[in-house]
C-alpha positions in Angstrom: -12.3 -6.7 13.9 -13.7 -8.5 10.9 -13.8 -6.7 7.5 -17.0 -7.0 5.6 -17.6 -6.2 1.9 -19.1 -2.8 1.5 -22.4 -2.8 -0.5 -21.2 0.0 -2.7 -18.5 -2.3 -4.1 -21.2 -4.2 -6.0 -22.6 -1.2 -7.8 -20.6 -1.7 -11.0 -21.0 -5.5 -11.2 -23.5 -5.7 -14.0 -21.3 -3.6 -16.3 -18.2 -5.5 -15.4 -19.8 -8.9 -15.9 -20.8 -7.7 -19.3 -17.3 -6.7 -20.1 -16.0 -10.1 -18.9 -18.4 -11.7 -21.4 -16.2 -10.5 -24.2 -13.7 -13.2 -23.2 -14.1 -16.8 -24.6 -16.0 -19.0 -22.2 -13.0 -21.3 -21.6 -10.8 -18.4 -20.4 -9.8 -18.8 -16.8 -9.2 -16.2 -14.1 -7.7 -16.1 -10.6 -6.3 -19.4 -9.3 -7.8 -21.3 -12.2 -5.7 -19.4 -14.7 -2.4 -20.9 -13.4 -0.5 -22.5 -16.3 -3.2 -21.7 -18.9 -0.9 -19.5 -21.1 2.7 -19.4 -22.4 5.2 -16.6 -22.1 5.2 -16.3 -25.8 1.6 -15.3 -25.8 2.7 -11.9 -24.5 5.0 -9.2 -25.9 7.8 -8.0 -23.7 7.6 -4.4 -22.3 10.8 -3.6 -24.2 9.1 -4.5 -27.5 6.3 -2.1 -26.7 8.7 0.6 -25.7 11.1 0.3 -28.7 8.4 0.0 -31.3 5.9 2.7 -30.5 5.4 3.6 -26.8 8.8 4.8 -25.8 7.7 7.6 -23.4 5.2 5.4 -21.5 7.7 2.6 -21.4 10.3 4.8 -19.7 7.7 6.0 -17.2 6.8 2.3 -16.5 10.4 1.3 -16.0 10.6 3.7 -13.0 7.3 2.7 -11.4 6.6 -0.1 -8.9 4.6 -1.8 -11.6 7.9 -2.8 -13.3 9.4 -3.9 -10.0 6.5 -5.8 -8.5 8.5 -9.0 -8.7 12.1 -7.7 -8.5 11.7 -5.1 -5.7 14.0 -6.1 -2.9 11.4 -6.4 -0.1 9.0 -8.3 -2.3 11.7 -10.8 -3.3 12.7 -11.3 0.3 9.1 -11.6 1.5 8.3 -14.1 -1.2 11.3 -16.4 -1.1 12.3 -16.2 2.6 8.8 -16.2 4.1 5.9 -16.9 1.7 7.2 -19.9 -0.2 8.7 -21.8 2.7 5.6 -21.1 4.8 3.4 -22.4 2.0 5.4 -25.5 1.8 5.1 -26.2 5.5 1.5 -25.2 6.3 -1.3 -26.5 4.1 -3.6 -23.8 5.3 -1.6 -21.2 3.3 -0.3 -23.4 0.5 -2.0 -21.4 -2.2 0.2 -18.3 -1.7 3.2 -20.1 -3.3 1.5 -19.6 -6.6 -1.0 -16.9 -5.8 1.5 -14.1 -4.9 2.6 -14.2 -8.5 -0.9 -13.6 -9.8 -0.3 -9.9 -9.1 3.5 -9.6 -8.7 4.5 -11.7 -11.8 1.3 -12.4 -13.6 2.7 -13.6 -16.9 4.9 -16.1 -15.0 1.8 -17.2 -13.1 -0.2 -17.7 -16.3 2.7 -19.6 -17.8 2.7 -21.9 -14.7 6.3 -20.8 -13.9 5.8 -21.2 -10.1 7.8 -20.3 -8.1 9.5 -18.2 -10.8 13.3 -18.0 -11.0 15.0 -15.6 -8.6 15.2 -12.1 -10.0 18.9 -12.5 -10.5 18.2 -15.1 -13.2 16.6 -12.3 -15.3 13.7 -14.4 -16.5 10.5 -13.1 -18.0 9.1 -13.1 -14.5 11.1 -9.9 -14.0 8.7 -8.1 -16.3 6.4 -7.9 -13.3 3.1 -6.1 -14.2 3.8 -5.6 -17.9 2.2 -3.6 -20.7 0.8 -6.6 -22.5 -0.8 -8.1 -19.4 -2.8 -5.0 -18.6 -3.8 -4.2 -22.2 -5.1 -7.7 -22.8 -7.4 -7.7 -19.7 -11.1 -7.6 -20.7 -12.8 -7.7 -17.3 -13.0 -9.8 -14.1 -14.9 -12.8 -13.0 -17.3 -13.0 -10.0 -18.9 -10.2 -8.1 -16.0 -8.3 -6.6 -12.5 -7.6 -8.1 -9.8 -9.2 -5.9 -7.1 -11.8 -5.8 -6.1 -11.4 -9.5 -9.5 -12.4 -10.9 -8.9 -10.4 -14.0 -9.5 -12.1 -17.3 -6.6 -11.8 -19.8 -7.1 -12.6 -23.5 -3.8 -12.2 -25.3 -3.6 -11.8 -29.0 -3.7 -9.2 -31.8 -6.3 -7.1 -30.1 -5.2 -4.7 -27.3 -7.6 -2.8 -25.1 -7.4 0.8 -24.0 -9.6 3.8 -23.0 -9.9 5.3 -26.4 -11.7 4.4 -29.6 -11.3 1.3 -31.7 -8.9 1.1 -34.7 -5.7 -0.4 -35.9 -2.0 0.3 -35.5 0.9 -1.2 -37.5 1.4 -3.8 -34.7 -2.1 -4.6 -33.3 -5.8 -3.9 -33.3 -7.3 -1.4 -30.8 -10.5 -1.8 -29.0 -12.0 0.6 -26.5 -12.4 -0.8 -23.0 -14.4 1.1 -20.3 -13.1 -1.5 -17.9 -9.5 -0.4 -18.2 -10.5 3.1 -17.3 -12.5 1.9 -14.2 -11.3 1.6 -10.6 -12.5 -2.0 -10.6 -9.6 -2.8 -12.9 -7.2 -1.7 -10.2 -9.2 -3.6 -7.6 -8.4 -7.0 -9.2 -5.0 -6.7 -7.5 -5.4 -4.0 -4.9 -8.1 -6.0 -3.1 -6.9 -9.2 -1.5 -8.2 -11.9 0.8 -5.9 -14.2 2.8 -6.4 -18.0 2.7 -8.3 -17.5 6.0 -10.8 -15.2 4.2 -9.6 -11.9 5.8 -9.5 -8.8 3.6 -5.8 -8.1 3.9 -5.8 -5.5 1.1 -8.8 -3.3 0.4 -7.4 -0.1 -1.3 -10.1 -0.2 -4.0 -12.9 -1.0 -1.6 -11.8 1.8 0.7 -11.9 4.1 -2.3 -15.4 2.9 -3.3 -16.7 3.6 0.2 -15.1 7.1 0.3 -16.2 10.6 -0.9 -14.0 10.7 -4.0 -15.7 7.8 -5.7 -19.1 9.3 -5.0 -17.9 12.5 -6.7 -16.9 10.5 -9.8 -13.2 10.2 -9.4 -11.3 7.0 -10.3 -7.9 5.6 -9.2 -6.4 6.8 -12.4 -7.1 10.4 -11.6 -4.3 10.4 -9.0 -2.1 7.5 -10.0 -2.2 7.8 -13.8 -2.5 11.6 -14.1 -3.4 13.2 -17.4 -1.3 15.5 -19.5 -1.1 16.6 -23.2 0.9 14.2 -25.3 1.0 11.3 -27.7 0.0 7.8 -26.7 2.1 6.3 -29.6 5.0 7.7 -31.6 3.0 7.8 -34.8 -0.3 8.9 -33.2 -1.8 12.3 -32.7 -1.4 14.5 -29.6 -4.2 14.2 -27.0 -5.0 16.8 -24.3 -5.4 14.1 -21.7 -2.9 11.3 -22.4 -2.8 9.0 -19.3 0.7 9.1 -17.9 2.0 5.7 -16.8 3.7 6.9 -13.6 1.7 4.8 -11.1 3.1 6.9 -8.3 2.0 5.8 -4.8 3.3 4.6 -1.4 7.0 4.3 -2.7 7.1 7.8 -4.0 8.2 10.4 -1.4 6.5 13.2 -3.3 3.2 11.4 -3.1 3.5 10.7 0.6 4.8 14.1 1.8 2.0 16.4 2.9 -0.7 13.7 2.7 -1.7 14.6 6.3 -1.8 18.1 7.5 -1.2 18.7 11.3 -1.2 21.7 13.7 -0.3 21.7 17.3 -1.4 24.3 20.0 -1.2 24.6 23.8 -3.9 25.3 26.3 -1.9 28.2 27.7 0.8 30.4 26.2 2.7 31.2 29.4 3.5 28.8 32.3 5.8 28.3 35.2 8.0 25.3 36.0 6.0 22.5 37.7 2.7 23.4 35.9 1.0 21.0 33.5 0.3 22.0 29.9 -1.9 20.1 27.5 -1.0 20.2 23.8 -3.6 19.4 21.1 -2.7 18.1 17.7 -5.2 18.2 14.9 -4.4 15.9 11.9 -6.3 16.0 8.6 -6.0 13.6 5.7 -6.4 16.0 2.8 -4.9 14.0 0.0 -5.7 10.3 -0.3 -9.0 8.9 -1.8 -8.5 5.7 0.3 -7.3 5.1 3.8 -3.7 6.1 4.7 -1.7 4.0 5.0 -3.3 1.4 2.7 -2.3 -1.7 0.8 0.3 -3.7 2.7 -0.9 -2.2 6.0 0.9 -4.9 8.0 4.3 -3.6 6.8 3.8 0.1 7.1 4.1 2.5 9.9 2.6 6.0 10.1 3.3 7.6 13.5 3.3 10.9 15.3 6.3 11.9 17.5 6.0 15.0 19.8 9.0 16.6 21.6 9.7 19.8 23.4 13.0 21.8 23.4 13.7 24.2 26.2 15.6 27.5 26.0 18.9 25.7 26.7 18.3 23.1 23.9 17.4 20.1 26.1 14.8 17.8 24.4 11.9 16.1 26.2 9.8 13.4 24.6 6.0 13.8 25.0 4.1 10.5 24.9 0.5 10.7 23.5 -2.4 10.7 25.9 -4.4 7.6 25.9 -8.0 7.8 24.7 -9.2 4.4 26.1 -10.8 2.9 23.0 -10.8 -0.9 22.5 -7.6 -2.2 20.9 -5.7 1.1 21.5 -2.7 -0.8 22.8 -1.7 -1.6 19.2 -1.8 2.1 18.2 0.7 3.3 20.9 4.3 2.4 20.4 5.6 0.0 23.0 8.6 -2.2 23.8 6.8 -5.5 23.1 7.5 -8.4 20.8 5.5 -9.5 17.8 5.8 -11.5 14.5 6.5 -14.8 16.2 4.9 -16.7 13.3 7.9 -15.8 11.1 9.6 -18.7 13.0 7.7 -21.2 10.8 9.2 -20.2 7.4 12.5 -19.4 8.9 12.9 -22.7 10.8 13.3 -21.1 14.2 11.4 -23.2 16.8 9.8 -21.2 19.6 10.8 -17.9 17.9 10.4 -15.1 20.5 9.6 -12.5 17.9 10.9 -9.1 17.1 10.3 -5.6 18.5 6.8 -4.7 17.3 7.4 -1.1 16.4 11.0 0.1 16.6 10.0 3.7 17.3 9.9 5.7 20.6 7.5 4.2 23.1 4.5 6.3 23.6 4.2 7.7 20.1 0.8 7.4 18.4 0.6 4.9 15.5 -2.1 5.2 12.8 -2.4 1.5 11.9 -4.5 -1.6 11.8 -2.8 -4.6 13.4 -3.0 -8.0 11.6 -3.3 -11.1 13.7 -2.3 -14.7 12.9 -4.6 -17.7 13.7 -3.0 -17.8 17.2 -4.0 -14.2 17.8 -0.4 -12.9 17.5 0.5 -9.8 15.6 1.8 -10.8 12.2 3.6 -9.1 9.3 2.7 -12.1 7.0 -0.5 -11.0 5.3 -1.2 -14.5 4.0 -1.2 -15.8 7.6 -3.7 -13.2 8.7 -7.0 -14.4 10.2 -8.2 -11.3 12.1 -7.5 -7.6 12.7 -7.1 -5.1 15.5 -8.8 -1.7 15.6 -8.6 0.3 12.4 -7.0 3.5 13.5 -5.9 4.7 10.0 -6.9 8.0 8.3 -9.9 7.8 6.1 -10.3 10.2 3.1 -10.8 13.7 4.4 -10.8 12.5 8.0 -9.5 14.5 10.9 -8.1 13.0 14.2 -7.4 14.9 17.4 -4.6 13.8 19.7 -3.3 15.3 22.9 0.0 15.2 24.9 0.1 16.3 28.5 3.4 17.7 29.8 4.2 18.4 33.4 6.9 21.0 33.2 10.1 20.0 35.0 11.0 22.2 38.0 14.4 22.9 36.5 13.0 24.2 33.2 14.9 27.4 32.3 12.9 30.6 31.5 12.4 31.5 27.9 10.7 29.8 24.9 9.7 26.1 25.0 9.3 24.9 21.5 7.0 21.9 21.0 7.0 20.1 17.7 4.7 17.4 16.4 6.1 15.4 13.5 4.3 12.7 11.4 6.5 10.0 10.0 5.9 7.3 7.4 7.9 4.1 7.0 7.4 1.4 4.4 8.5 -1.4 6.6 8.9 -1.9 10.3 12.6 -1.4 11.0 13.2 -4.4 13.3 11.8 -6.6 10.6 13.9 -5.0 7.9 17.0 -5.3 10.0 16.3 -8.9 10.9 15.7 -10.0 7.3 18.5 -7.9 5.8 16.2 -5.7 3.8 18.0 -2.7 2.3 18.0 0.2 4.7 16.1 2.4 2.3 12.9 0.4 2.9 12.8 1.3 6.6 14.0 4.9 6.4 11.5 7.3 8.0 10.0 9.8 5.7 8.7 13.1 7.2 5.1 13.5 6.1 4.5 16.8 7.9 5.5 18.8 11.0 4.4 21.8 13.0 5.7 23.7 16.0 4.2 25.9 18.7 5.8 28.0 21.5 5.1 28.4 25.2 6.9 31.0 27.2 8.3 29.7 30.5 8.3 32.3 33.2 11.1 33.0 35.6 
């Protein structure tokens, strides 16, 4: 399934092109910005935190923005997979530098590619830093994606409030920094094959929340009373620099509501019962999961427990839509293209899912140029069916259970549980990614009871 650019994504283009015009004409963006700046053009986050913005700095240090380069999975993915793949396959050569445009942007601008390993503690470790974001004036082109932001470092810093001066720098109001398009410069991404491998901002623009006037900031940079600088005044709506998202358990829990019910309340052993599960995405303004969709698993597991405590797994009923095979867990292999960067000829692949066969997966599969399922987004050329949750979308699933003849009388408790995982466990285990990255997180659960008659 090919992704196309939604027309609504172009709605803000005239304004944003105007904002981009504030930058000098020789300022580069995207791939062309590689090596056009120096590290010394940008202040360190610690400088910003120690001097004036201590509270925001401490928030940032706990966010994924501060770990975009140093986070364990990002480091492994870049140095074990992306860089060696780029060096062997000319078709994806651009990712050797390009990954850093969003994960270590100041290193990218300085031409420090690939940057030193995080253990070297270079300035690449600053990841997405204060001074990078607050020197962005707009983006180039028609659509924000692939780090096409325009950064103009210097004495002037851009923010959402009025112009003025501080002891350290000048201030200039920027509507762009307060727009969702700013987020889109890194949260939309095309692979070297032209496939939209990240579309979080575009998904949001297509959804109901954008039409109602919400922005990314309203959920990921929440507002609270406070000072934006130590010597400044208190505002009723200071934007908190929390950037909480897919790596925050509190953000993920409860995202999707679910309820399960049977078609009968009493049954005898040997009868067949149909359980219906209704799931509703009541929380995200974009699809769920989003972002690195090739890495992430969102799946539903249903099991029954009889009066003696014996547990039975209930596979989901098939619906029969095209591409459904990638949305039901199975004991099959995938990710064979990892053999290229890992120097494993004829690599057989890894278990695709690593969860109980028959569970429903809410995902969109990524396929490499050979049509094999891949976890390497840069090597993605096409997609499977998109079976994720859209904003405010409900899905209905069913599980049919033929009651065993030996089922004891009494209550049969059937529970549907929705789990979220940041990385497919067989991949995490194979690449020695820390276990925490593949630990299942319970999103929601609900139980119902059927009485088994004697």
